[in-house]
N, C-alpha and C positions, 0 to 999 in steps of 0.2 A: 253588512254584518256577515252574510253568508261567505263572502270572499275571505273575511278575516278568520272565520272558523276553519275553512278549508286550508288556508295558509298555516294556521296553527297546527292542524292535524298533520300536514305534510312535514312541517318542521319537527314535530314529535316523532314521526316515523323515521326521519333521518337520524335523530338522536338515538332512538332505540336500535336502529341498524348498526350505528357506530359502536354503541355499548356492547351489542351482541358480538361484533367483530373482535373487540378487545377482550371480552370475557370468555369466549368459547374457544378452546383449542381446535386447530384444524387437523383432522385425523386422516387425511388422504395420504400423508407421507408415511411410507413403510419404515419399520424399524431397521437399523443397520444390522447386518449379520457378519460375524467374524469370518474372514476369509483365510488369513494366515497370520502368523506372529513370529517374533524372534528373527525377522529378516536382518541379515548381516551379523548375527551373533556368532560367538564361538560355540563349540559343541556343548559346553556346560554352563556358559555364562555370557553376559552381554556387557558391553561398555556403556558408560554413562552418556546419555544424550542430553543436550542442552536446549538452545532455542532455535535450532536449525530446522526450518520447514523443508520437507522433501520436495524434489522436483520429479517430473515424469516426462520421458522422451524416448523415442526409438533411436537409441545411440548406434546400434549396429545394423540398422536398416533391414531387419528381418521381418518387419511388419508387426512386431510384438514390442510393446512399450516396456521400458525399464524404469525402475524407481531408483533415484539417486539421492544420497544423504551423506551427512558427515557427523560422526561422534568424535572419536579420536583417530578415525580413519576415514578415508573416502570410500563409500560403499555403493556398489551398483548391484541390484538384485532384479531377478525376472519378475515382471508384474503379475503373471498368472499364478505363481506359487511361492514367491519370496525367496527362492533359492539364489545363492550367490552367482553372479556373473563374473565380477572381479572385486577385490578389496585390496586397497593399498594403505599403508600407514600415512597419516598426515606428516608433512615435513616438520621435523623437530619433535614428532610424536605428541604434540599438544592437541588440545581440544579444538573443535570447530564450533564457535558460538553463532555466527550469523547464518542465515539460510543459504543453502547451496544454489549457485547460479548455473544455468545451462543456456548457452547461446553460441552463435557462430562468431567467435572472437575475431577471426581474420578474414571473414567474408569469402571463404573458399567452398561453402556448401556443406561443411562438416560441423558438427556440434562439439563444443568444448565444455568442460566443467571447471568453474571458478570457485574456490573456497578460501577463507581467511581463518587464521589460527593464532593461538597463543605463541609467544616467542617472536611475534612480528612477522610470521611467514604468510606469504601470499602464494597460492598454488593455482596453476592452470594445467589441467590434465586433458589429454586427448581422449576420444571416445573409447579407445582400446585399453586405457589404463596406463599409458606411458605419458611422461611429462611433455608438455607443450614447449617448443623451443623458447629459451629465455627465462624459464621458470623452473623452480620456485624462486621468489624474491624475499629478501629479508633486509629492508632498509633501516630498521631499528628493531629493538628487542621487546618492546611492550606489546601486549596482546592486541590483536585486531578483532574488535567486536562489531565493526561497522563495515559493510560491503554493499556497493551499488554499482551497476554496470549499465552503460547506455552508449549509443552512437552520438557523442556529444556535438559533433560537427556535421553529421549526416553525410559522411563520406563512405559509409558501408561497413567499416570495421568498428569494433567496440572498444571503449575505454573503460578502465577499472578504477573506481574510487574507493579508498579505504580510510579508516580513521583508527588511531591507536588510543590506548588509555593514558598516554602521557600528556603533559600539559603544554607542550610547545612543539611546533612542526609536526603536528599529529595527522594532518590530512595529506594524503598522497594521491595524485592522479596519474595513472600509468597508461601509456599506449599499449596496444595489443602485443607489441614485441617485447614488452617488459621494461621499456625506458620510462623514467619519470618525465612527465611533460614539463616544458619550460614554464616557469612561474610557480612551480610546486617543489617541495612541500610548503604548506601553510599551517599554522599561523604563528609568527613570532617576529619581534617581541611584543608583549602587551604595551599599549600606550594610548594616549588620548587620540592619536590620529588613526590607528588601525583597530582599536577596540580591545576586547577582553575575551578569553576563551580558556577552556581546560580540556580534559580528556573525554573520550566517548565510551560509555559503558553499556550501550545497547546498540541496536541497529540505527545509529544516529545520523545517517547520511541519506540524501536523496538527490536525484538528478532529473531535470526536466527543462524544457524550453519554456520559461515562464513569461518572457517578454516578446515572443513571436519573431525573434531575429534569426531563427534557424540554427541556433547554437544553445546547448544546455547551460543552465545555471545549477549550482549546487547550494543546498541549504543544510546547515550543520548545527543542530542543537548540541549542547555539551554540558559538562558539569559546572555550570554557572547559571545566572539568570539572563545570560546573553545568548544570541543565536548568530552564527556567522553565515555569510552568503558570499559566494565568489562566482565570477565568470569562469569559463573553461581555461582562460589564460592566467588565472590566479589573481586577477584584479578584483577588488572587493565590490560587492553590490552596495549601493548607497540608498539610505532611507529617505523618506519624504522630508522636505524642508521644514515641516512643522515640528520635527524633533531637533532642529537646530543645525548649525554649521560649525565647521572647524577649518580655519584657513581659507575661508571663502567657498568651501565645498560642503555639500550635505554630508552629515555624518554617515559613516559606514554602518551596515547592519550591526556589527559586533560592538559598536559604540553606544547603542541605544538599548538600555536595559528594559526587561519585561517586568511587569507587575500585574496584579489582578485588576487594579483600577487603571484605566487609560489616563486619567488625570495625573496619576503618579508617574506613568511613563513620560508624560509631557514635562513634569517637574524635574525628572531625571534621577530621583532617589526616593527610597522608602524610609519611613521612620523605623530605625533599628535601635533606638535607645531603650535600654532595659527598663521595664516598669512604666514606660511613658505611653500614654494613649495618643493617637488611635492605632489600632492594628491595621497595617497596610501589607497584606500578603504579597509575596513575590515568588516566582516559580524557579525550581531547579529543573534543568533539562538533561540530567545525566542519563536517564533511562528513556528519553523521548525520541521517537522516530518521526521524521517528517513525511507527510503524505500530500500528494498533489492531485486535485480533483476539481472539476467544474461543478461546483455545488448547486448552481442555479440554472445551468444550461445555456449560458450566454456566450459560450465559446472561449472564455478566459479561465485559466487554471488558477485556483486558489491554493494556499499553503495551509495545511492543518497540522497542528502540533498540540499534544497534551502535556501540560506542565504539572509538576508537583508543587502546589502552593504551600508555602511555609511561613512561619512567624520568625522574622529575623531579629526580634528583640530578645529571644531566648538563647541560651548557650547550654547544650547544643541547640541548633534550630529545631523547631517543632513543626513537623509535617501536619498539614491541615486537611487537604483534599486535592484530588486531581481536577483539572479544569482544561477544556479544549479551547484553543484559539483558532480563528480563521483569519488569514492574513493575505494581503495583496503583495505583489512583488516589490513595492516600495515600502513594505513593512507596516503600512497602515492596517488598521483592523477593518475587516470586510463588512460591507453592507450592500444590499441589493434586493429588488423584488419585494420591498416592504419589510425585509429582515435587516436587523442592525446588530452587529456583534462588537460595536464599540464598547459596550458594557457586556461582560461575560455572563454565562448562565449562573444563576444562583445555585450553589451546591445543594444536593439532596441531603436530608438529615442522615446522621450516622455515616458521614463520608470520610471520617478520619481513618488512618491505617489500622488494620487488625494486627499487622506486624510488618516491620522493615528489617528484621533480623534474619539473614539467610541461614543461620544456624537453627532457626525455628522452622522456617519454611522458605523455599527458594523464592526469589524476588519475582513479583508480577511486573510485566512490561506493558505500559499503556499504549501500544502501537495503534494509531487510529486507522480504522477501516471505514471508508467513505463510500456509501452505496445508497441506492434508492430502494429502501425496504418495501415501501407501500405503493410504488409505481405511480407516484403523483408528479414526477418530473423533477423533484428536488431530492438531493442526497441527504442522508442522515449520517451521523458520526458515531461509530461504535468503538468502545475501548473497554478493556478489562482494568480493574482498579484494585488497589491495596485495601479497599473497604470490603472486599469479598464479594463484589457484584460486577456484572457485565452491564455496561451502560449503553444506551442508544439515545442520542440527543438530536432532536429535529432542528431545523433552521429557526424555528420560533424560540429556541433556547430552552425547551422543556422536553421531558421524556414522556412519551405517549403510552397509552395502553398499560400493560403490566411491566414496563421497563422502569427502573433497572431490574434485571433478573438476579436474584440472590443465589450465589454459588455456595456460600457458606451456609450450611443447613442448621436450622434452629435446634434440632434435636441432637446435634453432634457437638462434642466438647473439643473439637479440633478445627483447624482452619483449612479451607479449600480456596485455592486461587484458580483463575482461568486464563487461557491462552489468548493470543490474537485470534479472532474468529475467521472462519471462511463463511461466505454467503452465497447461496444459490436458490433459485426458485425451482425446487426439486420436482414439484408436480405441475409446474408451468401454469399456475392459476393467477399470475400477476402479483402475488404476495410472496416475498422471499423468505426462505428459512435461514437460520443462523446456526452454524456448526462450530462447536467449540469444545476443547478438551480442558480437563481440570487436573490438578495435582494436590496432594495432601500434605499436611504438616508432618514433619519428621517425628518418629516415635508413635504415630497414630496407627501403624500397621493396617492401613486401609487403602483400597484401590482408588485411583483417579477414575474419571468417567469421560465418556463421549456423550455430549448433549446435542440435541437438535431442538431449536426453539422456533416458534412462529414469528412472523413479522411484528406481532404485537407483544412479544415477550412471554408467551405461554410455553411451558415445557411440553414438547411432543414426545420425546424419547430420551431416556437416560440409560446408558449401557456401561457397565463396569469394564474398564480396561484390564487387560491381563495383569495378574499379580506376579511380582518377583519375590525373592527372599529378603529384600530390603525392608526397612521399617516404615517406608513411605513409597508411594508410587504415583503414576500418572504421566502426563505429557505437558511440557511447558511450551512447545513449539506450535505454531499455527498448523492445523490440519490442511491437507491438500485434497481437493476433489478433482478427480480425473478418471478417464477410462483406462485401466491398467491391464486389461485382458482381452480387449477387442470384442467383448460381447455387447449386447444392446444397452447395458446399464452402466452407470458411473460407480466408482468406488471412492472411499475415503481412505487416505494413507496418512499415517501418523508416525512421527519420530518420537518415541517414548523416552522417559528418563532411564528406565532400567530393563526394558524388554525389547530393545531394538526397534526395528520397523514393524508396524502392525497395519493390516489392511482389512477393511470392512466392505462388503457388498452393500449397495443401495438398491434394493429391489424396486422395480417399477419406476426407474429414474431416467428412462431413455430420452425424455423430452426436457431434461433439466436445462435451465437457463442459468449459467454461471456468472455471478456478479463480481465475486472476489474469491478466486479459486485457490489461493495459496498465500504463504507469508509474504508481506510487503506488496501484494497485489499482482505480481507477475514473476516469472522465472529469472528476470534480470534483477529483481529485488531493488528497484530504483524508486519505489514509492509512488509510481504513477498508477492511478486508479484505472482499471479497465473501462472501456467505453460503456456507457449505460444504454440499455434498451435494445441491444442486439437480439434478434429473434433466436429462439431455441433451435437446437439442431441435435440430431442423433450422433453420439460419439462415433468417430471413425478412426481407423488406424493412423498413427502418426507418419509412418513411412510405407514403403512398398517392399514386400517380401522378395528376397532373392534366394535362389536354390543352389548358389555356388558354394560347395563345401570348402571351408577354410578353417585352419586352426586359430587364426587371428581374425577378429571381427572386421568386416569391411565397412568403412564409415562413409556413407553417402547420403546421410539424412538431410532433408531439406530444412532451411531455416524458416520457411514460410509456415509458421504455426501461430494460430490466433489472429487477432485483428491486426492489420497493418498500422503504421504510424500515421498520424494526421499529416496531410501534405502542407506545403507552404505556399501561400498566395503570392503570385508574381505581379499581375497587372489586371486592372488598373491599380496604381498605388493608392494607399489609404488617403482619402480626402481629395482625390483627383477630380478634375472637371473634364467631362467628355462631351462630344458634340453629336454623336450618333445615338439614335433610339435603340438600336440593336447593339448592345455593348459586348465586345469580346472579353471574355474572362479567361485568365490563364493561371495555372498553378503548377508547382513542381510535381513530377511523378513520385508516387509513394511505392516503395519496394513491396512486392507481393500483392499489390492491389489488382483486383479483377474488374472493378467498376468504381465510379465516383458518384456521389450525391451532391447536388447544389441547391441552395436556397437563396432567393433574392427577396429581400423585405423592403417595403416602402416606408420611409419616414423615420424609422428607428430600428434598433436591433430586435425589438419585440413587436415591430409593426407587421402589417398584413403581408403574408407571403404571396408575391405576385408571379413568381416563376419558381417551380420546383422540378428538379430532374433527379431520377433515381437510378438510371442505368447507363450512364455515360462511360464509354470505354477509353476515351482520350482525356488527357489532362488539360483540356480547353473546351470552352463552350461559348457560343454567342447567344445572348438572351433574346427572348421575345421582344417585340417592339414595346418599349416602356414610355411612359408619359414624360414630356419635357418639364423643365423647371422644378424637378423633384430631386431629393436626395434618396439614394438607395443603399442598402447594406447587403453584403453577400458573404457566404461562408461555404466551405466544402468539407466533406469527409470522405475518406477512402475506405473501401470495403473489399474484403476477400470472401467472396460468396455471401454468406449471411452475417459474417462478423465485421463490424465497422469500427473505425477509429473514433476518437472524439472529434467534434466539429473544430475547424480552425478558428482562430481569433477572427471576429467579424471585421470586415473592411468596408469602407463607404466610397461612393462616387456621386457626383452631381452632374445631371444632364442639363446643358444650357437651354434657355428658352428658344 
């Protein structure tokens, strides 16, 4: 009886502690302080900014970071004070919708700037503001709202993927020299064999190595209830056989429609007959960005997409709610570690759109941010919705604490929407903070805000963004958290709708642990979630200062910024049988890695770790003596100082008796 009472009291204490965590705001995070505003603006006015998240890099190698952005121009300003370094018009003078990319396109040690624009223009600029050879490109004339960059074949240079708002041949994959790669553009014509697709109206493309073959795949939601998938050579990704076959082959991704119910996916069509029950929602993906993350820490990347579920029985269709999907590379719905996403989360009450009319308020984009908010080893899915709330969904398919956070305030008679958030553990206490901007309804004559929320959805700080003379204001793009002035603390940089670039100091943030620091997860904007669990570090200059006076900036910036990519395992091959107890492990070098970590597990991918190394400097290791007649699983990650990649896909080997 005494043990029962003690157990009950301990359980009650745990419940009270959890309730206290979710009920009480964490006040150790300091309020952001305005540093400068109107970055990149003209003397008396600013151009309209859209959904482009700023980048931060030391372009001219003077030891001082610059902030890079696009509105209707490509804008580079000095991080310490927001003054112009250089500004050039966008090709065709059109707007820049997707977030600006900064990377070493041709692997020569210098950084380039990649932007995509209306009129179908793709731009690559050198760090000094001149055009990169072979650019700009205009393969067609529809707006490019989707841009993602990565080294798709791991040969050192970068490839550029864009998608247009037109409904055929909308996806183009470019080499760094401006040539369209063989097998592209995609996708045309629509048919039973190659599936269905339409235009891309947000940052609807992503690139990642999803199957561990050392080459990237692309995932492309679009203005249908289908999602395309292609290999880097333009051949289609194929879905699992449970979705059926055509011509003796599994259907391609773009041939398997999405619905809220997986049973309807398997049937192949929803009930769209007017006035006939039942309601069988299906999603439109016109505004849907794909994100790639290892949600449960098993070394495999999952695909996360948020769809706009609608009733296809009505004309026009009736939007119902946003819903996140977690998918495997074979298009099946993910399950693992006791979580099962075959059936999607039940929508929260009042999940219907407050508005989908951009003449009333500019459209909210439900870009999924996939991070471990509460430091439990599993990632949560955050997204902003047209219901006027910022959602955070745990793998148990529920929203914990005080999530979702209501952006639209009860006392206000106008709508507020929120951006894609950034996420960082600002005070390094193991619980992440969520940084998000808002914008207001047209005609409200009200400022948008910069919000900082706790991991449990409590508001920590709300700061009005600078006001313009327009009848609405705010910021639609994801904020970027970075050190822009080489002091001890981080800053938040925002591309606003009407006031250009704005920067805020984050006092007492020197130990910040950045989990999702900018739009689409990284400055290549490819949707790959940053590695989780990297130790915090004090911000340091991006480059090394040079004292050589010159009228034209000298560009010698290093591409080694942030965590390196995960290496590729070489041997033993997955499933191999070996005869020695000391097993040689070998993997490919990862660019910019200074050390490697290795785990060897016995019996399963989640089995006991029997050999762990954290400071290997070579891309090979021979294990300790292992027991015979056992199966072992191993994985590697690459680190640059304290920043580490995701773990590789786990591989297995068996040691003979």
